[in-house]
N, C-alpha and C positions, 0 to 999 in steps of 0.2 A: 360360979354364981350366975354367969350369963350364958351357960351352956345351952345349946338349942334343945328344944323339945321335939321329939319325933312322933308324928301321927301317921297311921296308915291312911290310904286314900278314902276308904269308906267312912272312917271316923271323921275325917275332916269334912267330907261331903255332908255327912249328917249334921255336923255342927253348923255349917253354913246354911243348910236348909232350915234348921231350927231358928237361926237368926232371922232369916227372910220371912218365915212364917210368923215369927214374933212381931215383925214389922208390918204384917198384914197381907203379905202375898198369899194367894191361893196355893194349895199344895202343887198343882200342875206347874206353876211358874217357879215356885220356890225350889222344887226338885230340879227342873231344867237348868235354872241359873246356877244352882249349887254344883251341878256336874261340870259346867263350863269353868266356874271360878276355881274349883278344886283342881281341875285339870291344869289350869294355868300355873297354880302354885306348885303342883307336882312336877311340872316340866321346867321349873326354874324361871318361868316368865312372870317375874314379880310385878311388872306393870299391869298384868291382867289377872293377878291372883287375888288374895284376900284384900289387898288395897282397894279393890273395886267395890267391896260390899258397902262401904259408907256412901259412895256415890249412888248406888242402887237405892238405898234407904232414903237418901236425901231427895232423890227424884220422886220416890213414892210419897214422901211427906209433903212435897210441894204440889202434889196432885197432878204431876206431869206424866204419869204412866198408869195404865189400868192395872189394878191388882188381880183381877179375876176374869178378864175377857177371854172367851174361848176362841182359839184360832179356827177360822172357817176356810175349808178347802174348796176352791172354785176350779172346776175342771170341765172344759168344753170339748175334750177329746183331742185337742191339738197338741203340738209340742210345747205349748206355753201353759204352765200350771200356775195358779195363784193361791196364795194364802193371805187372807185378810187377818192381820194380827189384832185389829181393834184397839190399837194404842197400847198394847202390852209389850213386855220385853220380847225380844226376837227368838231366843232359843226354843221355846215351846212351839212357835209357829214353824220354825225350821223342822223340828222333829215331826210335826204334823204332815209336812209336805214330802219328807224323804221317801216313804214307800212308793208313792205315786211317781215321783221324779225318777227313781231308779227303774221302775217298771216301764215308764215311757221312753227313757233313754235306751233301754235294752231293745225295745220294740222299734224305735225310729232311728237309733244311732245317736241322736242328739235331742236333748230336751232342756227346757229352762224352767226354773222356779222363781217367780217374782213374789217377794214378801212385801206387802204394803202396810203402811201405818204401824210400823214397829219401832220400839225404843231400843237402840243398839248401843252397847258399851264394850263389847268383847272383841277378842281377836277373831279371825276368820278360819284359822286352821282347824278348829273343832268341826266346822261344817265340811270342809273338803276331806279331812281325814275320815270322817264318818262315811262319806260317799265312796272313797277309795276302798273302805272295808267291805263295800258291796260290789266291788269289782269294776267300778266305773271311774274314769278320770273326771276331775271336777275343777271348775274355776269359779271363785266367789269374789264379789266386789260390792262395795257400798260407799256412799258419801258419808259425811259426818256433819259437823257444823263448821262454819267458816272460821278457821284459825290459821290458815296458810296463805301467804301472799303468792300470787303467780310470779313466775320468773320475771325479774325486772320491775315488779310492782312494789308497793309500799304499804299495802293494807290487806288484812285478811279477806279472802274471797272463796278459796277452795277449802275442802276438808282435808284431814289427814288421809282420807280415801284409800283404805287398805285394799290389797289385791292378794289373793291366795290361790294356790294351785296344788293339786295332788294327783299322783299317778300310782295306780295299784301295782304292787310287786308280789305276785303270787309266790308263796313259799318263803318270803322274807317277813321279818317281824314287824317292820314298819314300812309305810309307803314312802315315795319321794314326795316331799312337801316343801313348799316355800310360802311364806306369809310376810308381807312387809307393807308398811305405810309408804305412801308416795311423798310424804314429808321426810325430812332428813331423819327424824325419829318420831316415835309415837308420842302423842301429847302426854301420856302417862309418864314417860321418861323425863319430860320437863318438870312435871310435878314432883317426881321422886328426887330429882336434883334439888328442887327448892326445899323440900322437907329435910334433905340431908345437908343443906347449906353448901352445896358444891356448885362451882361455876360450870356453865355449859361449854362444850367445845366450840371453837370458832365455826362460823358459817352455819349455825343451827337456827338462828333466829334474828329478828330485828325488833326494836322497841316501837312504841306508839308513834314515834316521829320518823320511822323508817330507817333508823341508823342501826348498824350491827351491834349486837349485845351478847354478853356472856352471862348476864344476870337472869336466872330463871324467872323471877318475879316480873322483870321488865319484858321478858319474852312472852309470858302468859298474858300480859296487858297489850302486847304488840302482835306480832305474827311469827309463825314458824316459816321455814323455807322449804321448798320442794327439794328432793334429792336430785342430783344430776342437773340442776339448773333447768333449762328449757325442756329437757327430756322428761323429768319428773313432773313438771308443770303440765305438759301435754298429756301424760298418762292420767294425771289427776282430773284433767278436764274431760277426758274420755269417760272416766268413771262417773263424773257428774251427769254426762249425757246418757250413758247406758243404764246406770243404776238409779238415776233420778228422773230426768226428763222422759226417757223411753218407757219406763214402767209407770208413768203417771204419778210420780211421787216428788218429794221435795229435793231440791239441790241443797248443798251445804249452806249457801246464803239464805235460802228460804227456811231451812231448819233453824238457823240461828235467829232469824227474824221472828219465827214463831215461838221459840223458847225464850229469847230475850236474855240469855245468860249462858256462859260456858261452864258453869259450876254443876250443871245437871246433865244427865244423859240425853242425847238428842233423839228426836223422832223423825224418821225418814223411811226409806225402803232398802231392800237388799235384792241383788240378782245373783242366782247360782245357776251355772250351766253344767250339765252332766253329759259325758260322752262315753259311748261304748266302743272301746278300741277294736273289739272283735267285729262289730258291724262296719266300722270304717275300713278295716283291713280285709273284709270279705272279698274273696276272689283274687286276692293278691298273694304272691309267694311269701312265705315266712310267717313268723309269729311276732306280733307287735310287742308283746311282753318280753320275749327273748331279745328283740332289738333294743328295747329299753335297758335291759340288764347289761347288754354289751356297752351301751353308752355310759351307764353309771360306772361300770368297771374301768372304762378308759379314763374317766375323770379321776377315780380313786388311784389308778396306776400312776398318775402324774403327781401324786402327793396332795392333791386338792381334796377338799371335803364336800360332801353333799349338804345342801341346806337342811336345817333342823337336826343335824347330827348331835349338836350340843344339847338341844332340847330332849332328844331321845335318850342321850346318856344320862341326863338328869332324871328322866322318867325311870330308867333302869335302876339308878341309885335309890330313888324313892321306893321302888318296889322291894328292894333288898333291905333298906335301912329305915324306911319311913320318910315322910315329908318333914324337912327340918324347918321349924318355926322358932323365931327368937322369943324370949320371954315377953318382950313388948308386943309382939304379934299375938301371942296367946292372950295377953291382957286385953288387947283390942277385941278379940273374939268374946272374951268374958264380958266386957263392957257392953258390947252390942247385943249379946244374947240377953243380958239382964235388963237393958234399957229400951231395946226396940227403937222405935222412932224418936223417943225422948233422948236417945244417946247421940243423935246427930242434930246439927244446927239447921 
């Protein structure tokens, strides 16, 4: 009776795009978002899968994201390329900038893409994986809104501030990829614990008084904690500087002040760096990709695993069996597609 329903990737992507178009998003943005959300569900990243659709619609209903702004590519011929997102969701802006970013990285060895005034809700691995597919290594980072206390602090100041990296692996099915929040967990994981009525693990969060808590609701009203104490706090601060202050966009504190709530997707900027391994290794002996494979092999030979292996295994299962959704998840898609913005508060 509660057996999962299996959908292939394209069917799920089309369903999500239809929901987003029903909510008023222009096709450019509906399709770009649908690809990212369906990819999260396909890869078993439930906190960035169809769970995110309601938040996107809620942000649209609140008038906090542009439904149809066309991303504008700004290129002065240097190693820094910009895309002005115009207050729209970030995936279409990223897709707009990719060809120029790859071209410039191959020419110069290193290039940067700064996306300004975008609304961001997703993981960063779709960006770096896409760039690795073009043969360049990539690093992506962005602030969020203030939901994380600095190490030793008692109030939210930093964002979850994700950081993602990908290294191309010619001849392999998937690149080397990691993507993690600089908080102990992604904020979506806290919300999923709340919905499931599950307590949080120790040392994930503090309540509004600064006391440790295992209650997801108290954590959402208080602050999350950085991973690794002062180390995660320092990396999160670096991201605030590089992907906020340096690109002329909002830090996480500014994003929360501008939005006024953590129930909607935040507006800020994103920084993506692309590297050409061939250009950096030019004139030196050896092949950088072969050296990379030797390193990965040595890691695996010790019985360790590479990051994203579980996600890639979920992707392979989805390709063979379809993406598994519970009846409740299918009902959610049905409700959102039928109701559009009226289906969200």
